[in-house]
C-alpha atoms as an extended CHARMM CRD file, in Angstrom:
* protein
*
       282  EXT
         1         1  MET       CA             21.9720000000       -7.4030000000      -17.4580000000  PROA      1               0.0000000000
         2         2  ASP       CA             24.6820000000       -8.7780000000      -15.3290000000  PROA      2               0.0000000000
         3         3  PRO       CA             24.8380000000      -12.4940000000      -15.1010000000  PROA      3               0.0000000000
         4         4  LEU       CA             23.9180000000      -12.3460000000      -11.4720000000  PROA      4               0.0000000000
         5         5  SER       CA             20.8300000000      -10.4950000000      -11.8910000000  PROA      5               0.0000000000
         6         6  ILE       CA             19.7860000000      -12.6140000000      -14.7750000000  PROA      6               0.0000000000
         7         7  ALA       CA             20.1150000000      -15.8460000000      -12.3020000000  PROA      7               0.0000000000
         8         8  ILE       CA             18.0070000000      -14.5710000000      -10.2030000000  PROA      8               0.0000000000
         9         9  ILE       CA             15.2100000000      -13.2380000000      -12.1190000000  PROA      9               0.0000000000
        10        10  SER       CA             15.1430000000      -16.0290000000      -14.3330000000  PROA      10              0.0000000000
        11        11  GLY       CA             14.9830000000      -18.7070000000      -11.2620000000  PROA      11              0.0000000000
        12        12  THR       CA             12.3160000000      -16.6710000000       -9.9150000000  PROA      12              0.0000000000
        13        13  VAL       CA             10.0330000000      -16.5420000000      -13.0870000000  PROA      13              0.0000000000
        14        14  GLY       CA              9.6700000000      -17.1400000000      -16.8780000000  PROA      14              0.0000000000
        15        15  GLY       CA              7.5630000000      -16.3510000000      -19.6270000000  PROA      15              0.0000000000
        16        16  VAL       CA              5.9550000000      -13.3090000000      -20.1860000000  PROA      16              0.0000000000
        17        17  ALA       CA              6.6580000000      -11.7260000000      -16.6490000000  PROA      17              0.0000000000
        18        18  GLY       CA             10.4690000000      -13.0830000000      -17.0530000000  PROA      18              0.0000000000
        19        19  VAL       CA             10.8600000000      -11.0920000000      -20.2470000000  PROA      19              0.0000000000
        20        20  PHE       CA              9.0200000000       -7.7460000000      -18.2910000000  PROA      20              0.0000000000
        21        21  SER       CA             11.3120000000       -8.2850000000      -15.3800000000  PROA      21              0.0000000000
        22        22  LYS       CA             14.4470000000       -8.2400000000      -17.5680000000  PROA      22              0.0000000000
        23        23  GLU       CA             13.3580000000       -5.2520000000      -19.5750000000  PROA      23              0.0000000000
        24        24  VAL       CA             12.5360000000       -3.4330000000      -16.3550000000  PROA      24              0.0000000000
        25        25  TRP       CA             15.6990000000       -4.1200000000      -15.1120000000  PROA      25              0.0000000000
        26        26  ASP       CA             17.6670000000       -2.8520000000      -18.6110000000  PROA      26              0.0000000000
        27        27  LEU       CA             15.8890000000        0.1180000000      -18.2590000000  PROA      27              0.0000000000
        28        28  GLY       CA             15.9970000000        0.4500000000      -14.2260000000  PROA      28              0.0000000000
        29        29  ARG       CA             19.7740000000        0.1230000000      -13.7780000000  PROA      29              0.0000000000
        30        30  ASN       CA             19.9250000000        3.1560000000      -16.6620000000  PROA      30              0.0000000000
        31        31  TRP       CA             17.7430000000        5.0920000000      -14.4290000000  PROA      31              0.0000000000
        32        32  ILE       CA             19.7170000000        4.1620000000      -11.2740000000  PROA      32              0.0000000000
        33        33  HSD       CA             23.0870000000        5.6430000000      -12.8340000000  PROA      33              0.0000000000
        34        34  SER       CA             21.4380000000        8.7140000000      -14.0370000000  PROA      34              0.0000000000
        35        35  PHE       CA             19.7690000000        9.5120000000      -10.9170000000  PROA      35              0.0000000000
        36        36  TYR       CA             22.7970000000        8.5060000000       -8.5700000000  PROA      36              0.0000000000
        37        37  LYS       CA             25.4980000000       10.0020000000      -10.9640000000  PROA      37              0.0000000000
        38        38  ASP       CA             28.4100000000       11.6000000000       -8.9930000000  PROA      38              0.0000000000
        39        39  HSD       CA             27.3900000000        9.2450000000       -6.0760000000  PROA      39              0.0000000000
        40        40  LYS       CA             30.0940000000        6.9820000000       -4.6970000000  PROA      40              0.0000000000
        41        41  PRO       CA             30.3080000000        3.5360000000       -6.4900000000  PROA      41              0.0000000000
        42        42  LYS       CA             29.1730000000        1.8280000000       -3.2370000000  PROA      42              0.0000000000
        43        43  ALA       CA             26.3930000000        4.0210000000       -3.2920000000  PROA      43              0.0000000000
        44        44  ILE       CA             25.3840000000        3.1520000000       -6.4130000000  PROA      44              0.0000000000
        45        45  ALA       CA             25.7720000000       -0.8600000000       -6.3230000000  PROA      45              0.0000000000
        46        46  LYS       CA             23.5900000000       -0.4890000000       -2.9520000000  PROA      46              0.0000000000
        47        47  ALA       CA             20.8120000000        1.1930000000       -5.0190000000  PROA      47              0.0000000000
        48        48  GLU       CA             20.9180000000       -1.1400000000       -7.6910000000  PROA      48              0.0000000000
        49        49  GLN       CA             21.1140000000       -4.5430000000       -4.9530000000  PROA      49              0.0000000000
        50        50  ASN       CA             17.7740000000       -2.8500000000       -3.3710000000  PROA      50              0.0000000000
        51        51  SER       CA             15.8770000000       -2.2460000000       -6.5230000000  PROA      51              0.0000000000
        52        52  LEU       CA             16.7760000000       -5.6160000000       -7.8430000000  PROA      52              0.0000000000
        53        53  ASP       CA             15.2300000000       -6.8980000000       -4.5120000000  PROA      53              0.0000000000
        54        54  PHE       CA             12.1140000000       -5.0860000000       -5.5990000000  PROA      54              0.0000000000
        55        55  LEU       CA             12.3120000000       -6.2690000000       -8.8320000000  PROA      55              0.0000000000
        56        56  VAL       CA             12.2340000000       -9.9750000000       -7.8100000000  PROA      56              0.0000000000
        57        57  GLN       CA              9.3080000000       -9.4580000000       -5.9070000000  PROA      57              0.0000000000
        58        58  LEU       CA              7.6030000000       -7.3450000000       -8.6550000000  PROA      58              0.0000000000
        59        59  ALA       CA              8.4300000000      -10.4820000000      -11.1180000000  PROA      59              0.0000000000
        60        60  GLN       CA              6.3540000000      -12.9290000000       -8.7670000000  PROA      60              0.0000000000
        61        61  ARG       CA              3.4410000000      -10.8300000000       -8.6830000000  PROA      61              0.0000000000
        62        62  VAL       CA              3.5050000000      -10.2630000000      -12.3160000000  PROA      62              0.0000000000
        63        63  LYS       CA              3.7770000000      -13.9730000000      -12.7540000000  PROA      63              0.0000000000
        64        64  THR       CA              0.4080000000      -14.3690000000      -10.9610000000  PROA      64              0.0000000000
        65        65  LEU       CA             -1.0440000000      -11.8650000000      -13.4280000000  PROA      65              0.0000000000
        66        66  GLU       CA              0.2110000000      -13.7200000000      -16.4040000000  PROA      66              0.0000000000
        67        67  GLU       CA             -1.0410000000      -16.9110000000      -15.2630000000  PROA      67              0.0000000000
        68        68  GLN       CA             -4.8600000000      -15.1750000000      -15.5170000000  PROA      68              0.0000000000
        69        69  GLY       CA             -4.7460000000      -15.4470000000      -19.2080000000  PROA      69              0.0000000000
        70        70  GLU       CA             -3.9290000000      -14.4700000000      -22.8470000000  PROA      70              0.0000000000
        71        71  GLN       CA             -5.3410000000      -11.0190000000      -22.2830000000  PROA      71              0.0000000000
        72        72  GLN       CA             -3.2070000000      -10.3230000000      -19.2230000000  PROA      72              0.0000000000
        73        73  GLU       CA             -0.1920000000      -11.5630000000      -21.2450000000  PROA      73              0.0000000000
        74        74  LYS       CA             -0.7600000000       -9.0070000000      -23.6980000000  PROA      74              0.0000000000
        75        75  VAL       CA             -1.4330000000       -6.0750000000      -21.2360000000  PROA      75              0.0000000000
        76        76  ILE       CA              2.0630000000       -6.9470000000      -19.5760000000  PROA      76              0.0000000000
        77        77  GLU       CA              3.8490000000       -7.2500000000      -22.8700000000  PROA      77              0.0000000000
        78        78  ASP       CA              3.0970000000       -3.6170000000      -24.0090000000  PROA      78              0.0000000000
        79        79  SER       CA              2.9620000000       -2.2150000000      -20.4500000000  PROA      79              0.0000000000
        80        80  LEU       CA              6.2220000000       -0.7460000000      -21.1320000000  PROA      80              0.0000000000
        81        81  ASN       CA              5.2560000000        0.8570000000      -24.2230000000  PROA      81              0.0000000000
        82        82  HSD       CA              2.9170000000        3.2020000000      -22.5360000000  PROA      82              0.0000000000
        83        83  PRO       CA              4.5020000000        6.4550000000      -21.1820000000  PROA      83              0.0000000000
        84        84  GLU       CA              2.2780000000        6.8100000000      -18.0900000000  PROA      84              0.0000000000
        85        85  PHE       CA              3.1020000000        2.9820000000      -16.7520000000  PROA      85              0.0000000000
        86        86  SER       CA              6.9380000000        3.5810000000      -18.0730000000  PROA      86              0.0000000000
        87        87  ALA       CA              7.1950000000        6.7240000000      -15.5640000000  PROA      87              0.0000000000
        88        88  LEU       CA              5.1030000000        4.7880000000      -12.6640000000  PROA      88              0.0000000000
        89        89  ILE       CA              8.1540000000        1.7540000000      -12.9230000000  PROA      89              0.0000000000
        90        90  GLN       CA             10.9790000000        4.4990000000      -13.0640000000  PROA      90              0.0000000000
        91        91  LYS       CA              9.2820000000        6.1730000000       -9.8570000000  PROA      91              0.0000000000
        92        92  ALA       CA              9.0880000000        2.7010000000       -8.1540000000  PROA      92              0.0000000000
        93        93  ILE       CA             12.7230000000        1.6170000000       -9.1680000000  PROA      93              0.0000000000
        94        94  ILE       CA             14.0550000000        4.9610000000       -7.8270000000  PROA      94              0.0000000000
        95        95  ALA       CA             11.9550000000        4.5710000000       -4.4450000000  PROA      95              0.0000000000
        96        96  SER       CA             13.1920000000        0.8830000000       -3.9400000000  PROA      96              0.0000000000
        97        97  ALA       CA             16.5040000000        1.7850000000       -4.5740000000  PROA      97              0.0000000000
        98        98  GLN       CA             16.7140000000        4.3130000000       -1.9100000000  PROA      98              0.0000000000
        99        99  THR       CA             15.8260000000        1.6950000000        1.1010000000  PROA      99              0.0000000000
       100       100  GLU       CA             16.6570000000       -2.2070000000        1.6990000000  PROA      100             0.0000000000
       101       101  ASP       CA             13.4520000000       -2.4040000000        3.7690000000  PROA      101             0.0000000000
       102       102  ASN       CA             11.7590000000       -5.7280000000        2.5390000000  PROA      102             0.0000000000
       103       103  GLN       CA              8.0550000000       -4.3440000000        3.3920000000  PROA      103             0.0000000000
       104       104  LYS       CA              8.6030000000       -0.9970000000        1.4280000000  PROA      104             0.0000000000
       105       105  HSD       CA              9.7170000000       -3.4800000000       -1.7160000000  PROA      105             0.0000000000
       106       106  GLN       CA              6.6210000000       -5.3520000000       -1.2150000000  PROA      106             0.0000000000
       107       107  ILE       CA              4.0350000000       -2.3340000000       -1.3540000000  PROA      107             0.0000000000
       108       108  LEU       CA              5.8210000000       -0.9660000000       -4.2020000000  PROA      108             0.0000000000
       109       109  ALA       CA              5.7110000000       -4.1540000000       -6.2010000000  PROA      109             0.0000000000
       110       110  ASN       CA              2.1460000000       -4.7840000000       -5.2630000000  PROA      110             0.0000000000
       111       111  LEU       CA              1.3150000000       -1.1520000000       -6.1150000000  PROA      111             0.0000000000
       112       112  VAL       CA              2.8900000000       -1.6490000000       -9.5990000000  PROA      112             0.0000000000
       113       113  ALA       CA              1.7260000000       -4.7000000000      -10.2180000000  PROA      113             0.0000000000
       114       114  ASP       CA             -2.0350000000       -3.9830000000       -9.8210000000  PROA      114             0.0000000000
       115       115  ARG       CA             -1.7430000000       -0.6800000000      -12.0070000000  PROA      115             0.0000000000
       116       116  LEU       CA             -1.6670000000       -3.2190000000      -14.7720000000  PROA      116             0.0000000000
       117       117  THR       CA             -4.9210000000       -4.1510000000      -13.9400000000  PROA      117             0.0000000000
       118       118  LYS       CA             -6.3350000000       -0.4050000000      -13.9620000000  PROA      118             0.0000000000
       119       119  GLU       CA             -7.3240000000        1.7880000000      -16.3060000000  PROA      119             0.0000000000
       120       120  SER       CA             -4.5380000000        4.6400000000      -17.2820000000  PROA      120             0.0000000000
       121       121  GLU       CA             -6.6770000000        7.6330000000      -16.4660000000  PROA      121             0.0000000000
       122       122  SER       CA             -8.0360000000        6.2270000000      -13.3450000000  PROA      122             0.0000000000
       123       123  LEU       CA             -8.1160000000        7.1750000000       -9.7740000000  PROA      123             0.0000000000
       124       124  PHE       CA             -5.5850000000        4.7600000000       -9.1740000000  PROA      124             0.0000000000
       125       125  ALA       CA             -3.5120000000        5.3510000000      -11.7920000000  PROA      125             0.0000000000
       126       126  LEU       CA             -3.1160000000        9.0440000000      -11.2600000000  PROA      126             0.0000000000
       127       127  SER       CA             -2.3080000000        8.2730000000       -7.4810000000  PROA      127             0.0000000000
       128       128  SER       CA             -0.0030000000        5.4870000000       -8.0750000000  PROA      128             0.0000000000
       129       129  GLN       CA              2.9280000000        7.7890000000       -8.8360000000  PROA      129             0.0000000000
       130       130  LEU       CA              2.6330000000        9.8010000000       -6.1410000000  PROA      130             0.0000000000
       131       131  ALA       CA              2.2420000000        7.0170000000       -4.0300000000  PROA      131             0.0000000000
       132       132  CYS       CA              5.9480000000        5.9730000000       -5.1360000000  PROA      132             0.0000000000
       133       133  ASP       CA              7.2940000000        9.2250000000       -4.1850000000  PROA      133             0.0000000000
       134       134  ALA       CA              5.6470000000        9.4360000000       -1.0790000000  PROA      134             0.0000000000
       135       135  ILE       CA              6.4600000000        5.7170000000        0.0700000000  PROA      135             0.0000000000
       136       136  ALA       CA             10.2830000000        6.6260000000       -0.3980000000  PROA      136             0.0000000000
       137       137  LYS       CA             10.1960000000        9.6130000000        1.9690000000  PROA      137             0.0000000000
       138       138  LEU       CA              7.9320000000        7.8880000000        4.5570000000  PROA      138             0.0000000000
       139       139  ASN       CA              9.4060000000        5.4580000000        7.5370000000  PROA      139             0.0000000000
       140       140  LEU       CA              7.5160000000        2.3270000000        8.5360000000  PROA      140             0.0000000000
       141       141  ARG       CA              6.2390000000        3.7910000000       11.7530000000  PROA      141             0.0000000000
       142       142  GLN       CA              4.2630000000        6.4870000000        9.0700000000  PROA      142             0.0000000000
       143       143  LEU       CA              3.4730000000        3.7380000000        6.7840000000  PROA      143             0.0000000000
       144       144  LYS       CA              1.8500000000        2.2140000000        9.6300000000  PROA      144             0.0000000000
       145       145  ILE       CA              0.0570000000        4.9860000000       10.5860000000  PROA      145             0.0000000000
       146       146  LEU       CA             -1.5000000000        5.0560000000        7.0650000000  PROA      146             0.0000000000
       147       147  GLY       CA             -2.3720000000        1.9180000000        7.4220000000  PROA      147             0.0000000000
       148       148  LEU       CA             -4.3350000000        2.4590000000       10.8070000000  PROA      148             0.0000000000
       149       149  LEU       CA             -5.8970000000        5.5120000000        9.3320000000  PROA      149             0.0000000000
       150       150  SER       CA             -7.0730000000        3.6530000000        6.0970000000  PROA      150             0.0000000000
       151       151  THR       CA             -8.5350000000        0.6160000000        8.2890000000  PROA      151             0.0000000000
       152       152  LEU       CA            -10.1190000000        2.8590000000       10.6900000000  PROA      152             0.0000000000
       153       153  TRP       CA            -11.8520000000        5.3290000000        7.9210000000  PROA      153             0.0000000000
       154       154  PHE       CA            -12.4020000000        2.7420000000        5.0690000000  PROA      154             0.0000000000
       155       155  ILE       CA            -11.3590000000       -0.7270000000        4.9050000000  PROA      155             0.0000000000
       156       156  ARG       CA            -14.9230000000       -2.7640000000        5.7530000000  PROA      156             0.0000000000
       157       157  PRO       CA            -16.0720000000       -6.2130000000        5.2310000000  PROA      157             0.0000000000
       158       158  THR       CA            -17.9520000000       -6.9940000000        2.0820000000  PROA      158             0.0000000000
       159       159  GLY       CA            -20.4370000000       -9.5010000000        0.7430000000  PROA      159             0.0000000000
       160       160  TYR       CA            -22.1810000000       -9.9840000000        4.4650000000  PROA      160             0.0000000000
       161       161  PRO       CA            -25.7920000000       -9.8400000000        4.7600000000  PROA      161             0.0000000000
       162       162  LEU       CA            -25.6070000000       -6.3010000000        7.1260000000  PROA      162             0.0000000000
       163       163  PRO       CA            -29.4650000000       -5.3870000000        6.8130000000  PROA      163             0.0000000000
       164       164  THR       CA            -30.5780000000       -8.6200000000        7.9320000000  PROA      164             0.0000000000
       165       165  LEU       CA            -28.4310000000       -9.0280000000       10.9250000000  PROA      165             0.0000000000
       166       166  GLU       CA            -29.5900000000       -8.3770000000       14.3860000000  PROA      166             0.0000000000
       167       167  LYS       CA            -27.5340000000       -5.6350000000       16.4830000000  PROA      167             0.0000000000
       168       168  GLU       CA            -25.7470000000       -8.3100000000       18.3490000000  PROA      168             0.0000000000
       169       169  GLN       CA            -24.7510000000      -10.1310000000       15.3450000000  PROA      169             0.0000000000
       170       170  PHE       CA            -23.5300000000       -7.3650000000       13.7380000000  PROA      170             0.0000000000
       171       171  THR       CA            -21.5160000000       -6.3360000000       16.4640000000  PROA      171             0.0000000000
       172       172  LYS       CA            -19.8700000000       -9.9240000000       16.7550000000  PROA      172             0.0000000000
       173       173  PHE       CA            -19.3890000000       -9.8920000000       12.8510000000  PROA      173             0.0000000000
       174       174  TYR       CA            -17.9430000000       -6.3710000000       12.6790000000  PROA      174             0.0000000000
       175       175  MET       CA            -15.6750000000       -6.9520000000       15.3020000000  PROA      175             0.0000000000
       176       176  ASP       CA            -14.3740000000      -10.6540000000       14.2400000000  PROA      176             0.0000000000
       177       177  PHE       CA            -13.5390000000       -8.5150000000       10.7220000000  PROA      177             0.0000000000
       178       178  LEU       CA            -11.5270000000       -5.5720000000       12.5840000000  PROA      178             0.0000000000
       179       179  THR       CA             -9.8430000000       -7.0160000000       15.3150000000  PROA      179             0.0000000000
       180       180  PRO       CA             -7.3440000000       -9.1810000000       13.2890000000  PROA      180             0.0000000000
       181       181  ILE       CA             -6.5850000000       -6.5140000000       11.3300000000  PROA      181             0.0000000000
       182       182  LEU       CA             -6.1640000000       -3.9880000000       14.3020000000  PROA      182             0.0000000000
       183       183  ASN       CA             -4.2220000000       -6.1760000000       16.0300000000  PROA      183             0.0000000000
       184       184  LYS       CA             -1.3060000000       -6.0260000000       13.4170000000  PROA      184             0.0000000000
       185       185  TYR       CA             -1.3980000000       -1.8440000000       14.8510000000  PROA      185             0.0000000000
       186       186  LYS       CA             -1.0720000000       -3.0100000000       18.4940000000  PROA      186             0.0000000000
       187       187  GLY       CA              1.9400000000       -1.0890000000       20.2050000000  PROA      187             0.0000000000
       188       188  LEU       CA              2.0450000000        1.7690000000       17.8830000000  PROA      188             0.0000000000
       189       189  THR       CA              3.2940000000        4.8410000000       19.1060000000  PROA      189             0.0000000000
       190       190  PHE       CA              4.0740000000        8.0440000000       17.1330000000  PROA      190             0.0000000000
       191       191  HSD       CA              4.3610000000       11.9190000000       17.7540000000  PROA      191             0.0000000000
       192       192  LYS       CA              2.7140000000       14.7820000000       16.0830000000  PROA      192             0.0000000000
       193       193  TRP       CA              5.4630000000       15.4660000000       13.8680000000  PROA      193             0.0000000000
       194       194  ASP       CA              4.8670000000       12.0760000000       12.4480000000  PROA      194             0.0000000000
       195       195  LEU       CA              1.2220000000       13.1900000000       11.6890000000  PROA      195             0.0000000000
       196       196  LEU       CA              2.3150000000       16.7010000000       10.2830000000  PROA      196             0.0000000000
       197       197  HSD       CA              5.1360000000       14.9060000000        8.2630000000  PROA      197             0.0000000000
       198       198  LEU       CA              2.0810000000       13.1140000000        6.7540000000  PROA      198             0.0000000000
       199       199  GLU       CA              0.4250000000       16.2570000000        5.7630000000  PROA      199             0.0000000000
       200       200  SER       CA              3.4610000000       17.4050000000        4.4070000000  PROA      200             0.0000000000
       201       201  LEU       CA              3.5880000000       14.6070000000        1.8850000000  PROA      201             0.0000000000
       202       202  SER       CA             -0.1150000000       15.2370000000        1.1620000000  PROA      202             0.0000000000
       203       203  CYS       CA             -1.0050000000       11.9140000000        2.5130000000  PROA      203             0.0000000000
       204       204  ALA       CA             -3.2020000000       12.9450000000        5.5970000000  PROA      204             0.0000000000
       205       205  LYS       CA             -4.7190000000       16.1030000000        7.1050000000  PROA      205             0.0000000000
       206       206  TRP       CA             -4.0210000000       17.2190000000       10.4120000000  PROA      206             0.0000000000
       207       207  ASP       CA             -6.3950000000       19.4590000000       12.5290000000  PROA      207             0.0000000000
       208       208  PRO       CA             -5.3520000000       19.8720000000       16.1740000000  PROA      208             0.0000000000
       209       209  LEU       CA             -8.7010000000       21.4290000000       16.7820000000  PROA      209             0.0000000000
       210       210  VAL       CA            -11.2590000000       18.5890000000       15.8130000000  PROA      210             0.0000000000
       211       211  SER       CA            -12.1990000000       15.7220000000       18.0140000000  PROA      211             0.0000000000
       212       212  ARG       CA            -13.8730000000       12.6990000000       16.1770000000  PROA      212             0.0000000000
       213       213  ASP       CA            -16.0150000000       10.1390000000       17.5890000000  PROA      213             0.0000000000
       214       214  LEU       CA            -14.5070000000        6.4460000000       17.0500000000  PROA      214             0.0000000000
       215       215  LYS       CA            -17.5730000000        4.7660000000       16.7000000000  PROA      215             0.0000000000
       216       216  LYS       CA            -18.7680000000        7.0430000000       14.2930000000  PROA      216             0.0000000000
       217       217  VAL       CA            -15.7230000000        6.3970000000       12.1670000000  PROA      217             0.0000000000
       218       218  LEU       CA            -15.4610000000        2.9060000000       12.3180000000  PROA      218             0.0000000000
       219       219  THR       CA            -19.3440000000        1.9960000000       11.6860000000  PROA      219             0.0000000000
       220       220  PRO       CA            -21.0760000000        1.7400000000        8.4370000000  PROA      220             0.0000000000
       221       221  SER       CA            -23.1580000000        4.5650000000        7.8650000000  PROA      221             0.0000000000
       222       222  GLU       CA            -26.2900000000        2.2750000000        7.2510000000  PROA      222             0.0000000000
       223       223  ARG       CA            -25.5580000000        0.6930000000       10.9840000000  PROA      223             0.0000000000
       224       224  SER       CA            -24.4150000000        3.6240000000       12.9030000000  PROA      224             0.0000000000
       225       225  GLU       CA            -26.4620000000        2.9960000000       15.7930000000  PROA      225             0.0000000000
       226       226  ASP       CA            -26.0530000000       -0.6660000000       15.8890000000  PROA      226             0.0000000000
       227       227  LEU       CA            -22.4360000000       -1.2630000000       16.8560000000  PROA      227             0.0000000000
       228       228  ASP       CA            -22.0600000000       -1.9430000000       20.6460000000  PROA      228             0.0000000000
       229       229  PHE       CA            -19.0220000000       -0.0450000000       20.8020000000  PROA      229             0.0000000000
       230       230  THR       CA            -18.1830000000       -0.8950000000       24.7460000000  PROA      230             0.0000000000
       231       231  ILE       CA            -17.7260000000       -4.3280000000       23.7580000000  PROA      231             0.0000000000
       232       232  PHE       CA            -15.2250000000       -3.3190000000       21.4170000000  PROA      232             0.0000000000
       233       233  ALA       CA            -13.7040000000       -0.8000000000       23.7970000000  PROA      233             0.0000000000
       234       234  GLU       CA            -13.2700000000       -3.0210000000       26.6330000000  PROA      234             0.0000000000
       235       235  THR       CA            -11.1020000000       -5.0460000000       24.6010000000  PROA      235             0.0000000000
       236       236  GLU       CA             -7.1530000000       -5.3040000000       24.4070000000  PROA      236             0.0000000000
       237       237  VAL       CA             -7.3130000000       -4.4480000000       21.0760000000  PROA      237             0.0000000000
       238       238  GLY       CA             -9.8110000000       -1.9400000000       21.4880000000  PROA      238             0.0000000000
       239       239  LYS       CA             -8.1600000000       -0.0800000000       24.3910000000  PROA      239             0.0000000000
       240       240  GLU       CA             -5.2500000000        0.4460000000       22.4190000000  PROA      240             0.0000000000
       241       241  ILE       CA             -6.8080000000        1.8540000000       19.2620000000  PROA      241             0.0000000000
       242       242  LYS       CA             -8.8080000000        4.1610000000       21.9280000000  PROA      242             0.0000000000
       243       243  ARG       CA             -5.3470000000        5.1310000000       23.1230000000  PROA      243             0.0000000000
       244       244  MET       CA             -3.8050000000        5.9590000000       19.5090000000  PROA      244             0.0000000000
       245       245  TRP       CA             -7.1490000000        7.7420000000       18.7590000000  PROA      245             0.0000000000
       246       246  GLU       CA             -7.1600000000       10.0790000000       21.6610000000  PROA      246             0.0000000000
       247       247  SER       CA             -3.4590000000       10.6050000000       21.1240000000  PROA      247             0.0000000000
       248       248  ASP       CA             -3.9240000000       12.9450000000       18.2330000000  PROA      248             0.0000000000
       249       249  LEU       CA             -4.8110000000       10.5390000000       16.0080000000  PROA      249             0.0000000000
       250       250  GLN       CA             -8.3680000000       11.3540000000       15.8120000000  PROA      250             0.0000000000
       251       251  GLN       CA             -7.3030000000       14.5680000000       14.4770000000  PROA      251             0.0000000000
       252       252  CYS       CA             -6.0360000000       13.1160000000       11.1930000000  PROA      252             0.0000000000
       253       253  THR       CA             -7.7040000000       11.7390000000        8.2860000000  PROA      253             0.0000000000
       254       254  PRO       CA             -6.1130000000       10.3860000000        5.1320000000  PROA      254             0.0000000000
       255       255  THR       CA             -6.3710000000       11.8560000000        2.0250000000  PROA      255             0.0000000000
       256       256  THR       CA             -6.9490000000        9.5890000000       -1.3450000000  PROA      256             0.0000000000
       257       257  LEU       CA             -2.8110000000        9.3040000000       -1.4460000000  PROA      257             0.0000000000
       258       258  GLY       CA             -2.8110000000        8.3190000000        2.1660000000  PROA      258             0.0000000000
       259       259  HSD       CA             -5.6450000000        5.9410000000        1.8390000000  PROA      259             0.0000000000
       260       260  LEU       CA             -4.3100000000        4.2420000000       -1.2570000000  PROA      260             0.0000000000
       261       261  ILE       CA             -0.8570000000        3.6730000000        0.5310000000  PROA      261             0.0000000000
       262       262  GLY       CA             -2.2130000000        3.0250000000        3.8620000000  PROA      262             0.0000000000
       263       263  THR       CA             -4.6230000000       -0.0560000000        2.2270000000  PROA      263             0.0000000000
       264       264  TYR       CA             -1.4520000000       -1.4960000000        0.8460000000  PROA      264             0.0000000000
       265       265  VAL       CA              0.1740000000       -1.6400000000        4.0480000000  PROA      265             0.0000000000
       266       266  THR       CA             -2.5730000000       -3.1480000000        5.8270000000  PROA      266             0.0000000000
       267       267  SER       CA             -2.7820000000       -5.8610000000        2.9680000000  PROA      267             0.0000000000
       268       268  ASN       CA              0.9210000000       -6.5010000000        3.5270000000  PROA      268             0.0000000000
       269       269  LEU       CA              0.4060000000       -6.8770000000        7.2040000000  PROA      269             0.0000000000
       270       270  VAL       CA             -2.4200000000       -9.1020000000        7.2820000000  PROA      270             0.0000000000
       271       271  ASN       CA             -1.1380000000      -10.8520000000        3.9720000000  PROA      271             0.0000000000
       272       272  VAL       CA             -4.7250000000      -10.4450000000        2.1950000000  PROA      272             0.0000000000
       273       273  ASP       CA             -5.8550000000       -8.6160000000       -0.7900000000  PROA      273             0.0000000000
       274       274  ILE       CA             -8.1260000000       -5.5690000000       -0.0110000000  PROA      274             0.0000000000
       275       275  SER       CA            -10.4070000000       -4.2940000000       -2.4500000000  PROA      275             0.0000000000
       276       276  LEU       CA            -10.0920000000       -0.6870000000       -3.7280000000  PROA      276             0.0000000000
       277       277  GLU       CA            -13.6300000000       -0.5710000000       -5.2960000000  PROA      277             0.0000000000
       278       278  GLY       CA            -14.0120000000        1.7030000000       -7.9980000000  PROA      278             0.0000000000
       279       279  TRP       CA            -10.2860000000        3.2970000000       -8.3490000000  PROA      279             0.0000000000
       280       280  GLY       CA             -9.2370000000        1.7280000000      -11.3570000000  PROA      280             0.0000000000
       281       281  GLU       CA            -12.5200000000        2.9100000000      -13.3520000000  PROA      281             0.0000000000
       282       282  LEU       CA            -12.1430000000        6.0200000000      -15.1980000000  PROA      282             0.0000000000
């Protein structure tokens, strides 16, 4: 590792996370040089810088995990000895090398760090490598489409007394949860080719002959009749979401891969960890 790289990472974290990051960078530089063999030196240098920016963010996330205790420290120390996780790191390094976009680097860093908390044969582990490949092939608009789709279809509040809330209370609680998230997607524009591209990467399914009810998609099945959708539809953000929904979005559903990526997009936008309950289990 060159002196500048050591200074950047050492200044960011220490301990087990610091050792992990240095080991990843030693491997990562080799992966980058192998992947970019016969490319111009400036392209290789830029690829290294892009990946280093990602690695600094990953180091910070791994440091947070390290602080959870001795058991997590052992997981981090042993992680690069596992072929599946090592392959994930390689894919994340190569994906990050291809872009200087900080948001993509954050998503990749969060994805890799969370993998350390999941079982090796879980749905999360099986999907995470695919996610790295797909993120490298999506622009920010397409990533935001996945974030919006994942929010509309799957992201729901947890820990609230759903059965005991009256209809009016339920509508207010539910809209108070969704509105700040959906506000992050106001102004999003897209073309049907974006949806077809998502389908080509197995992130979504697009069926131009299907028309779906936004209220039914948004409302938990156990309270399907209790959401006063007119209240939401008349708000500023509700009108925006309705516009996007009727502009081809209703014909698109996220796959497990698209949901995984989209959840990280939304989590990054609202700066809140969003549960992927069940994804880390065998």
